[in-house]
All heavy atoms as an XYZ file, in Angstrom:
729
protein
N      29.188    -48.608    -31.033
C      30.448    -48.090    -30.513
C      31.193    -47.312    -31.598
O      31.818    -46.316    -31.302
C      31.284    -49.243    -29.975
C      32.479    -48.775    -29.217
S      32.032    -47.796    -27.797
C      33.041    -48.512    -26.585
N      31.102    -47.771    -32.818
C      31.741    -47.053    -33.930
C      31.188    -45.638    -34.033
O      31.936    -44.702    -34.297
C      31.517    -47.797    -35.252
C      32.380    -49.007    -35.413
C      33.692    -48.597    -35.994
C      34.439    -49.810    -36.459
N      35.851    -49.641    -36.412
N      29.877    -45.507    -33.834
C      29.258    -44.179    -33.903
C      29.830    -43.265    -32.832
O      30.089    -42.094    -33.078
C      27.740    -44.273    -33.753
C      27.073    -44.919    -34.956
O      27.678    -44.908    -36.052
O      25.962    -45.435    -34.794
N      30.039    -43.817    -31.623
C      30.581    -42.985    -30.563
C      32.031    -42.619    -30.849
O      32.461    -41.503    -30.532
C      30.450    -43.646    -29.184
C      30.651    -42.651    -28.080
C      29.633    -41.793    -27.712
C      31.878    -42.523    -27.455
C      29.823    -40.839    -26.724
C      32.069    -41.574    -26.465
C      31.040    -40.732    -26.108
N      32.784    -43.508    -31.443
C      34.160    -43.187    -31.826
C      34.169    -42.024    -32.811
O      35.031    -41.147    -32.733
C      34.850    -44.406    -32.431
C      35.147    -45.488    -31.422
C      35.681    -46.764    -32.046
O      35.999    -46.779    -33.257
O      35.775    -47.754    -31.313
N      33.198    -42.015    -33.716
C      33.085    -40.913    -34.679
C      32.740    -39.606    -33.946
O      33.314    -38.549    -34.241
C      32.015    -41.238    -35.720
C      31.879    -40.188    -36.782
C      30.835    -40.563    -37.803
C      30.713    -39.419    -38.813
N      29.563    -39.584    -39.685
N      31.820    -39.684    -33.009
C      31.451    -38.506    -32.210
C      32.678    -37.987    -31.468
O      32.957    -36.792    -31.459
C      30.311    -38.850    -31.228
C      29.012    -39.093    -31.991
C      30.133    -37.755    -30.178
C      27.903    -39.701    -31.146
N      33.415    -38.912    -30.846
C      34.613    -38.533    -30.087
C      35.620    -37.813    -30.988
O      36.107    -36.730    -30.633
C      35.245    -39.780    -29.464
C      36.475    -39.499    -28.650
C      36.365    -39.117    -27.320
C      37.743    -39.626    -29.201
C      37.496    -38.862    -26.560
C      38.872    -39.373    -28.447
C      38.742    -38.988    -27.135
O      39.866    -38.730    -26.394
N      35.907    -38.405    -32.126
C      36.912    -37.784    -32.997
C      36.423    -36.458    -33.573
O      37.212    -35.533    -33.757
C      37.341    -38.738    -34.112
O      36.259    -39.025    -34.955
N      35.131    -36.349    -33.814
C      34.590    -35.122    -34.395
C      34.499    -33.979    -33.379
O      34.722    -32.817    -33.727
C      33.201    -35.389    -34.972
C      32.631    -34.210    -35.727
C      31.342    -34.563    -36.463
O      31.110    -35.747    -36.755
O      30.583    -33.623    -36.741
N      34.200    -34.290    -32.135
C      33.927    -33.245    -31.146
C      34.996    -33.085    -30.067
O      34.874    -32.208    -29.217
C      32.570    -33.497    -30.477
C      31.422    -33.327    -31.433
C      30.788    -34.428    -31.984
C      30.989    -32.057    -31.807
C      29.741    -34.278    -32.876
C      29.944    -31.896    -32.702
C      29.323    -33.016    -33.233
O      28.298    -32.856    -34.116
N      36.033    -33.917    -30.095
C      37.054    -33.823    -29.045
C      37.636    -32.416    -28.946
O      37.707    -31.843    -27.861
C      38.179    -34.845    -29.271
C      39.259    -34.725    -28.237
C      39.145    -35.380    -27.032
C      40.369    -33.918    -28.451
C      40.121    -35.247    -26.054
C      41.352    -33.771    -27.489
C      41.220    -34.444    -26.280
N      38.064    -31.857    -30.061
C      38.698    -30.537    -30.028
C      37.749    -29.463    -29.503
O      38.167    -28.588    -28.745
C      39.208    -30.136    -31.409
C      40.456    -30.908    -31.812
O      41.172    -31.398    -30.914
O      40.706    -31.028    -33.021
N      36.487    -29.535    -29.890
C      35.497    -28.553    -29.423
C      35.351    -28.612    -27.913
O      35.398    -27.587    -27.230
C      34.131    -28.817    -30.091
O      34.280    -28.725    -31.502
C      33.078    -27.839    -29.611
N      35.198    -29.824    -27.392
C      35.016    -29.988    -25.948
C      36.302    -29.629    -25.209
O      36.276    -28.948    -24.179
C      34.545    -31.421    -25.608
C      34.445    -31.631    -24.103
C      33.195    -31.703    -26.273
N      37.451    -30.048    -25.750
C      38.724    -29.724    -25.110
C      38.932    -28.208    -25.038
O      39.313    -27.673    -23.990
C      39.889    -30.385    -25.847
C      41.223    -30.014    -25.277
C      41.659    -30.569    -24.082
C      42.034    -29.092    -25.913
C      42.884    -30.205    -23.536
C      43.258    -28.734    -25.389
C      43.694    -29.288    -24.190
N      38.696    -27.512    -26.125
C      38.870    -26.051    -26.123
C      37.913    -25.385    -25.132
O      38.269    -24.410    -24.472
C      38.668    -25.485    -27.532
C      39.780    -25.834    -28.494
C      41.146    -25.365    -28.015
O      41.310    -24.265    -27.506
N      42.145    -26.217    -28.174
N      36.703    -25.919    -25.040
C      35.735    -25.378    -24.085
C      36.216    -25.589    -22.651
O      36.207    -24.650    -21.847
C      34.364    -26.026    -24.300
C      33.332    -25.529    -23.329
C      32.869    -24.214    -23.393
C      32.839    -26.349    -22.333
C      31.934    -23.742    -22.494
C      31.905    -25.882    -21.429
C      31.452    -24.577    -21.509
O      30.535    -24.116    -20.598
N      36.663    -26.808    -22.325
C      37.130    -27.057    -20.960
C      38.391    -26.250    -20.659
O      38.560    -25.766    -19.546
C      37.384    -28.557    -20.700
O      38.340    -29.056    -21.635
C      36.097    -29.361    -20.776
N      39.242    -26.082    -21.655
C      40.446    -25.265    -21.469
C      40.067    -23.820    -21.161
O      40.691    -23.172    -20.320
C      41.340    -25.348    -22.703
C      42.694    -24.663    -22.618
C      43.523    -25.226    -21.461
C      43.444    -24.833    -23.939
N      39.019    -23.330    -21.787
C      38.572    -21.954    -21.506
C      38.025    -21.828    -20.085
O      38.088    -20.755    -19.492
C      37.520    -21.506    -22.520
O      36.273    -22.121    -22.278
N      37.509    -22.928    -19.541
C      36.983    -22.904    -18.173
C      38.094    -22.975    -17.129
O      38.076    -22.229    -16.151
C      36.028    -24.083    -17.944
C      34.711    -24.074    -18.703
C      33.973    -25.394    -18.500
C      33.851    -22.905    -18.282
N      39.058    -23.870    -17.335
C      40.029    -24.132    -16.269
C      41.413    -23.544    -16.503
O      42.200    -23.456    -15.571
C      40.148    -25.639    -16.031
S      40.944    -26.554    -17.366
N      41.732    -23.161    -17.731
C      43.030    -22.544    -18.070
C      44.231    -23.440    -17.761
O      45.317    -22.966    -17.481
C      43.216    -21.206    -17.322
C      42.055    -20.248    -17.400
C      41.858    -19.699    -18.779
C      40.867    -18.564    -18.783
N      39.581    -18.872    -19.347
N      44.018    -24.756    -17.791
C      45.093    -25.702    -17.500
C      44.937    -26.885    -18.457
O      43.928    -27.580    -18.404
C      44.982    -26.158    -16.039
C      46.035    -27.180    -15.671
O      45.841    -28.367    -16.015
O      47.032    -26.805    -15.041
N      45.944    -27.103    -19.313
C      45.815    -28.127    -20.352
C      45.631    -29.530    -19.796
O      44.819    -30.305    -20.307
C      47.018    -28.083    -21.297
C      46.962    -26.902    -22.241
C      48.006    -26.983    -23.340
O      48.501    -28.090    -23.635
O      48.311    -25.924    -23.911
N      46.381    -29.880    -18.761
C      46.261    -31.228    -18.191
C      44.873    -31.438    -17.594
O      44.255    -32.492    -17.796
C      47.337    -31.454    -17.133
N      44.391    -30.448    -16.869
C      43.063    -30.564    -16.274
C      41.991    -30.572    -17.365
O      41.025    -31.327    -17.293
C      42.831    -29.443    -15.257
C      41.594    -29.619    -14.430
C      40.839    -30.756    -14.287
C      40.955    -28.633    -13.634
N      39.776    -30.526    -13.450
C      39.821    -29.234    -13.027
C      41.220    -27.299    -13.366
C      38.964    -28.537    -12.177
C      40.375    -26.616    -12.504
C      39.267    -27.227    -11.919
N      42.166    -29.764    -18.399
C      41.207    -29.741    -19.507
C      41.140    -31.104    -20.187
O      40.052    -31.569    -20.558
C      41.588    -28.657    -20.515
N      42.271    -31.762    -20.329
C      42.299    -33.114    -20.908
C      41.506    -34.076    -20.025
O      40.696    -34.863    -20.507
C      43.751    -33.588    -21.049
C      43.899    -35.001    -21.539
C      43.707    -35.154    -23.028
O      43.958    -34.199    -23.773
O      43.289    -36.245    -23.443
N      41.726    -33.994    -18.724
C      41.005    -34.846    -17.774
C      39.496    -34.582    -17.830
O      38.684    -35.517    -17.855
C      41.538    -34.579    -16.364
C      40.894    -35.404    -15.288
C      41.417    -35.046    -13.904
O      42.571    -34.577    -13.778
O      40.654    -35.230    -12.949
N      39.127    -33.310    -17.853
C      37.714    -32.944    -17.927
C      37.073    -33.457    -19.210
O      35.944    -33.969    -19.202
C      37.558    -31.424    -17.850
C      37.927    -30.748    -16.536
C      38.017    -29.240    -16.726
C      36.937    -31.112    -15.452
N      37.790    -33.330    -20.312
C      37.277    -33.773    -21.598
C      37.063    -35.280    -21.609
O      36.017    -35.769    -22.052
C      38.232    -33.352    -22.728
O      38.386    -31.925    -22.693
C      37.718    -33.769    -24.091
N      38.031    -36.016    -21.099
C      37.893    -37.477    -21.042
C      36.697    -37.879    -20.178
O      35.918    -38.757    -20.549
C      39.178    -38.118    -20.499
C      40.376    -37.958    -21.385
C      40.210    -38.593    -22.748
O      39.519    -39.586    -22.912
N      40.844    -38.012    -23.750
N      36.559    -37.246    -19.032
C      35.439    -37.544    -18.130
C      34.108    -37.188    -18.784
O      33.124    -37.922    -18.647
C      35.616    -36.790    -16.813
C      34.522    -37.061    -15.798
C      34.516    -38.480    -15.257
O      35.543    -39.178    -15.350
O      33.462    -38.897    -14.741
N      34.059    -36.082    -19.494
C      32.829    -35.670    -20.169
C      32.421    -36.696    -21.228
O      31.243    -37.062    -21.322
C      33.008    -34.292    -20.803
N      33.377    -37.179    -22.004
C      33.051    -38.172    -23.019
C      32.665    -39.509    -22.384
O      31.789    -40.216    -22.893
C      34.192    -38.351    -24.025
C      34.149    -37.345    -25.132
C      34.985    -36.243    -25.127
C      33.253    -37.489    -26.183
C      34.937    -35.305    -26.149
C      33.190    -36.552    -27.204
C      34.036    -35.456    -27.188
N      33.276    -39.845    -21.274
C      32.897    -41.069    -20.561
C      31.442    -40.971    -20.100
O      30.656    -41.900    -20.294
C      33.830    -41.294    -19.369
C      33.454    -42.477    -18.532
C      33.645    -43.766    -19.000
C      32.899    -42.301    -17.279
C      33.282    -44.867    -18.226
C      32.533    -43.385    -16.501
C      32.731    -44.674    -16.977
N      31.080    -39.836    -19.513
C      29.700    -39.632    -19.073
C      28.738    -39.601    -20.264
O      27.636    -40.132    -20.185
C      29.579    -38.354    -18.254
C      30.196    -38.472    -16.874
C      29.994    -37.212    -16.073
C      30.580    -37.338    -14.691
N      29.836    -38.236    -13.836
N      29.159    -39.003    -21.350
C      28.316    -38.950    -22.544
C      28.067    -40.359    -23.081
O      26.935    -40.686    -23.471
C      28.955    -38.070    -23.612
N      29.099    -41.180    -23.100
C      28.950    -42.552    -23.577
C      27.948    -43.311    -22.705
O      27.079    -44.018    -23.213
C      30.297    -43.268    -23.585
C      30.297    -44.741    -23.999
C      29.748    -44.918    -25.410
C      31.687    -45.320    -23.897
N      28.065    -43.131    -21.387
C      27.147    -43.812    -20.473
C      25.708    -43.333    -20.638
O      24.775    -44.082    -20.389
C      27.580    -43.581    -19.018
C      28.763    -44.410    -18.601
C      29.221    -44.161    -17.182
C      28.122    -43.948    -16.192
N      28.609    -43.729    -14.823
N      25.534    -42.072    -21.056
C      24.199    -41.473    -21.100
C      23.733    -41.097    -22.500
O      22.802    -40.309    -22.639
C      24.184    -40.228    -20.205
C      24.430    -40.572    -18.763
O      23.621    -41.244    -18.145
N      25.562    -40.137    -18.226
N      24.345    -41.670    -23.527
C      24.009    -41.290    -24.897
C      22.529    -41.539    -25.193
O      21.915    -40.819    -25.975
C      24.923    -41.993    -25.943
C      24.808    -41.344    -27.319
C      24.645    -43.478    -26.002
C      25.428    -39.994    -27.425
N      21.934    -42.492    -24.516
C      20.521    -42.782    -24.713
C      19.599    -41.680    -24.230
O      18.430    -41.625    -24.624
N      20.117    -40.784    -23.402
C      19.290    -39.684    -22.885
C      19.338    -38.453    -23.785
O      18.587    -37.508    -23.553
C      19.725    -39.271    -21.462
O      21.048    -38.725    -21.514
C      19.689    -40.457    -20.508
N      20.219    -38.475    -24.785
C      20.306    -37.326    -25.695
C      19.048    -37.290    -26.547
O      18.760    -38.204    -27.307
C      21.558    -37.411    -26.577
C      21.684    -36.274    -27.544
C      21.846    -34.978    -27.093
C      21.632    -36.494    -28.913
C      21.964    -33.914    -27.985
C      21.746    -35.456    -29.811
C      21.911    -34.158    -29.342
N      18.270    -36.214    -26.397
C      16.974    -36.105    -27.071
C      17.053    -35.384    -28.410
O      16.072    -35.312    -29.138
C      15.981    -35.384    -26.152
C      15.709    -36.144    -24.873
C      14.695    -35.426    -24.039
N      15.130    -34.074    -23.748
C      15.258    -33.559    -22.540
N      14.994    -34.283    -21.490
N      15.653    -32.324    -22.371
N      18.185    -34.784    -28.719
C      18.320    -34.105    -30.002
C      17.676    -32.733    -30.038
O      17.451    -32.184    -31.109
N      17.374    -32.174    -28.862
C      16.754    -30.848    -28.808
C      17.772    -29.724    -28.998
O      17.397    -28.568    -29.136
C      16.009    -30.674    -27.485
C      14.836    -31.629    -27.346
C      14.184    -31.577    -25.979
O      14.707    -30.891    -25.074
O      13.153    -32.243    -25.826
N      19.042    -30.091    -28.965
C      20.114    -29.123    -29.208
C      21.183    -29.840    -30.023
O      21.113    -31.046    -30.245
C      20.684    -28.596    -27.891
S      21.457    -29.872    -26.869
N      22.168    -29.076    -30.451
C      23.281    -29.701    -31.177
C      24.040    -30.627    -30.228
O      24.117    -30.382    -29.024
C      24.216    -28.632    -31.726
C      23.615    -27.810    -32.828
C      24.655    -26.878    -33.424
N      25.475    -26.275    -32.377
C      25.554    -24.973    -32.133
N      24.878    -24.119    -32.879
N      26.318    -24.516    -31.180
N      24.612    -31.663    -30.769
C      25.377    -32.610    -29.975
C      26.543    -31.915    -29.274
O      26.848    -32.214    -28.114
C      25.874    -33.755    -30.859
C      26.552    -34.918    -30.165
C      25.674    -35.527    -29.081
C      26.944    -35.973    -31.187
N      27.177    -30.972    -29.931
C      28.301    -30.250    -29.324
C      27.854    -29.475    -28.089
O      28.594    -29.398    -27.100
C      28.948    -29.310    -30.334
O      28.023    -28.338    -30.778
N      26.649    -28.933    -28.116
C      26.124    -28.201    -26.962
C      25.903    -29.160    -25.799
O      26.251    -28.865    -24.648
C      24.811    -27.466    -27.328
C      24.146    -26.876    -26.099
C      25.089    -26.400    -28.376
N      25.336    -30.317    -26.086
C      25.091    -31.329    -25.057
C      26.414    -31.786    -24.434
O      26.539    -31.871    -23.217
C      24.334    -32.502    -25.680
C      23.927    -33.583    -24.726
C      22.992    -33.512    -23.737
C      24.440    -34.919    -24.686
N      22.887    -34.725    -23.098
C      23.764    -35.604    -23.667
C      25.394    -35.601    -25.439
C      24.015    -36.942    -23.354
C      25.645    -36.931    -25.127
C      24.960    -37.588    -24.100
N      27.410    -32.052    -25.275
C      28.715    -32.487    -24.777
C      29.382    -31.412    -23.928
O      29.956    -31.709    -22.868
C      29.623    -32.870    -25.945
C      29.222    -34.121    -26.725
C      30.021    -34.213    -28.028
C      29.415    -35.363    -25.885
N      29.293    -30.161    -24.351
C      29.891    -29.070    -23.586
C      29.148    -28.845    -22.271
O      29.767    -28.480    -21.264
C      29.949    -27.791    -24.415
S      31.233    -27.852    -25.696
N      27.847    -29.090    -22.253
C      27.096    -28.982    -21.001
C      27.559    -30.053    -20.010
O      27.734    -29.773    -18.828
C      25.591    -29.118    -21.259
C      24.737    -28.987    -20.013
C      24.825    -27.613    -19.382
O      24.793    -26.610    -20.060
N      24.950    -27.573    -18.069
N      27.766    -31.248    -20.506
C      28.300    -32.313    -19.650
C      29.676    -31.911    -19.134
O      29.972    -32.047    -17.944
C      28.375    -33.656    -20.418
C      26.969    -34.151    -20.739
C      29.156    -34.695    -19.614
C      26.933    -35.328    -21.703
N      30.513    -31.389    -20.019
C      31.865    -30.966    -19.627
C      31.809    -29.858    -18.579
O      32.597    -29.857    -17.626
C      32.650    -30.502    -20.854
N      30.872    -28.932    -18.729
C      30.725    -27.855    -17.746
C      30.335    -28.425    -16.386
O      30.883    -28.020    -15.358
C      29.688    -26.839    -18.214
C      29.529    -25.665    -17.251
C      28.603    -24.619    -17.801
C      27.170    -25.081    -17.648
N      26.197    -24.040    -17.968
N      29.424    -29.377    -16.374
C      29.020    -30.003    -15.116
C      30.180    -30.743    -14.465
O      30.365    -30.669    -13.246
C      27.841    -30.956    -15.342
C      26.574    -30.224    -15.710
O      26.428    -29.032    -15.476
N      25.641    -30.943    -16.319
N      30.970    -31.441    -15.271
C      32.152    -32.132    -14.758
C      33.136    -31.118    -14.176
O      33.695    -31.321    -13.096
C      32.823    -32.987    -15.870
C      34.176    -33.510    -15.421
C      31.909    -34.125    -16.295
N      33.324    -30.005    -14.876
C      34.224    -28.966    -14.387
C      33.787    -28.448    -13.021
O      34.586    -28.373    -12.091
C      34.305    -27.805    -15.384
C      34.947    -26.576    -14.816
C      36.315    -26.521    -14.586
C      34.183    -25.464    -14.486
C      36.914    -25.393    -14.053
C      34.774    -24.330    -13.946
C      36.141    -24.295    -13.733
N      32.515    -28.092    -12.887
C      32.050    -27.547    -11.612
C      32.134    -28.574    -10.490
O      32.496    -28.233     -9.360
C      30.632    -26.987    -11.734
C      30.597    -25.638    -12.404
C      29.909    -25.455    -13.588
C      31.272    -24.550    -11.866
C      29.884    -24.218    -14.216
C      31.257    -23.312    -12.483
C      30.556    -23.150    -13.663
N      31.855    -29.823    -10.782
C      31.970    -30.879     -9.770
C      33.417    -31.013     -9.308
O      33.699    -31.038     -8.106
C      31.462    -32.221    -10.330
O      30.080    -32.082    -10.673
C      31.627    -33.341     -9.316
N      34.340    -31.083    -10.263
C      35.746    -31.231     -9.896
C      36.291    -29.973     -9.223
O      37.107    -30.061     -8.304
C      36.584    -31.588    -11.122
C      36.381    -33.014    -11.567
C      37.398    -33.443    -12.607
O      38.426    -32.797    -12.824
N      37.119    -34.553    -13.261
N      35.846    -28.807     -9.654
C      36.306    -27.558     -9.036
C      35.872    -27.502     -7.575
O      36.656    -27.089     -6.711
C      35.767    -26.355     -9.804
N      34.649    -27.922     -7.294
C      34.176    -27.959     -5.900
C      35.009    -28.930     -5.077
O      35.391    -28.627     -3.941
C      32.709    -28.380     -5.842
C      31.747    -27.308     -6.252
C      30.315    -27.831     -6.176
C      29.353    -26.896     -6.858
N      27.992    -27.434     -6.901
N      35.303    -30.106     -5.645
C      36.120    -31.086     -4.936
C      37.514    -30.539     -4.661
O      38.046    -30.686     -3.555
C      36.229    -32.383     -5.745
C      34.947    -33.162     -5.809
C      35.018    -34.318     -6.797
O      35.922    -34.410     -7.635
N      34.048    -35.219     -6.712
N      38.093    -29.888     -5.641
C      39.432    -29.310     -5.458
C      39.417    -28.204     -4.407
O      40.345    -28.080     -3.612
C      39.968    -28.762     -6.783
C      40.376    -29.842     -7.750
C      40.806    -29.253     -9.087
N      41.291    -30.295     -9.970
C      42.355    -30.180    -10.746
N      43.032    -29.054    -10.782
N      42.729    -31.170    -11.522
N      38.353    -27.411     -4.408
C      38.250    -26.333     -3.430
C      38.131    -26.902     -2.017
O      38.766    -26.420     -1.093
C      37.046    -25.436     -3.739
C      36.966    -24.209     -2.851
C      38.177    -23.304     -3.006
O      38.600    -23.007     -4.114
N      38.743    -22.872     -1.903
N      37.318    -27.954     -1.860
C      37.173    -28.585     -0.548
C      38.504    -29.134     -0.068
O      38.845    -29.017      1.104
C      36.126    -29.701     -0.598
C      34.737    -29.201     -0.309
C      33.756    -30.346     -0.143
N      32.763    -30.170     -1.186
C      32.445    -31.037     -2.126
N      32.998    -32.214     -2.152
N      31.545    -30.764     -3.036
N      39.252    -29.754     -0.981
C      40.558    -30.297     -0.609
C      41.513    -29.185     -0.211
O      42.285    -29.328      0.730
C      41.147    -31.115     -1.754
C      40.428    -32.420     -1.982
C      40.908    -33.139     -3.233
O      41.647    -32.584     -4.046
N      40.478    -34.378     -3.402
N      41.465    -28.077     -0.900
C      42.351    -26.956     -0.592
C      41.967    -26.308      0.738
O      42.832    -25.815      1.462
C      42.299    -25.915     -1.704
N      40.672    -26.309      1.057
C      40.195    -25.689      2.288
C      40.346    -26.584      3.507
O      40.292    -26.102      4.635
C      38.718    -25.298      2.164
C      38.506    -24.134      1.214
O      39.499    -23.448      0.878
O      37.359    -23.923      0.798
N      40.521    -27.878      3.304
C      40.607    -28.782      4.456
C      41.945    -28.579      5.158
O      42.975    -28.386      4.522
C      40.427    -30.229      4.027
O      41.487    -30.642      3.212
N      41.902    -28.626      6.491
C      43.154    -28.425      7.225
C      44.106    -29.591      6.979
O      43.662    -30.718      6.753
C      42.704    -28.393      8.688
C      41.379    -29.062      8.708
C      40.779    -28.878      7.341
N      45.386    -29.303      6.996
C      46.344    -30.397      6.790
C      46.233    -31.397      7.929
O      45.821    -31.041      9.039
C      47.711    -29.695      6.793
C      47.474    -28.387      7.437
C      46.026    -28.045      7.239
N      46.604    -32.629      7.638
C      46.567    -33.644      8.679
C      47.494    -33.214      9.807
O      48.581    -32.709      9.579
C      46.999    -34.989      8.121
C      46.040    -35.556      7.098
C      46.497    -36.899      6.591
O      47.251    -37.595      7.296
O      46.084    -37.258      5.489
N      47.010    -33.438     11.022
C      47.833    -33.005     12.146
C      49.045    -33.921     12.279
O      48.977    -35.118     12.043
C      47.014    -33.027     13.442
O      46.533    -34.330     13.675
N      50.140    -33.304     12.612
C      51.370    -34.037     12.794
C      51.460    -34.484     14.246
O      50.988    -33.800     15.152
C      52.573    -33.149     12.447
C      52.619    -32.656     11.014
C      53.758    -31.647     10.848
C      52.809    -33.809     10.064
N      52.052    -35.629     14.480
C      52.187    -36.074     15.872
C      53.095    -35.144     16.648
O      54.019    -34.530     16.100
C      52.793    -37.472     15.738
C      53.380    -37.542     14.378
C      52.631    -36.532     13.533
N      52.776    -34.993     17.903
C      53.596    -34.148     18.783
C      54.960    -34.803     18.990
O      55.039    -36.010     19.148
C      52.906    -33.968     20.131
C      51.611    -33.171     20.049
C      51.830    -31.735     19.633
O      52.821    -31.124     20.084
O      51.021    -31.246     18.835
N      56.012    -33.998     18.974
C      57.345    -34.588     19.231
C      57.450    -35.075     20.672
O      56.874    -34.477     21.571
C      58.309    -33.444     18.958
C      57.483    -32.207     18.975
C      56.069    -32.604     18.714
N      58.134    -36.175     20.847
C      58.311    -36.710     22.196
C      59.446    -35.976     22.879
O      60.421    -35.603     22.278
C      58.615    -38.209     22.125
C      57.441    -39.010     21.602
C      57.721    -40.490     21.585
O      58.567    -40.942     22.371
O      57.093    -41.178     20.781
N      59.275    -35.761     24.172
C      60.295    -35.044     24.958
C      61.375    -35.965     25.427
O      61.221    -37.052     25.745
C      59.686    -34.382     26.181
O      58.666    -33.498     25.786
């Protein structure tokens, strides 16, 4: 866990700046970054070392961004809940 804390502190700014460049919203970029590190922690055993760790983390962040963007788009496209008809 100490190793992951070191990874987090070393790469947080890199991943945050990357997510900020994708979404242009600081609050959302913070959320994306946290989710990316959570997923990275869960899957650190799958990191094969074929690329730099920062690249792997940013790829996870990109996937999180696209997943959340699709969810947000679906929510925006869904019709509002119908309101009950007024009684006469």
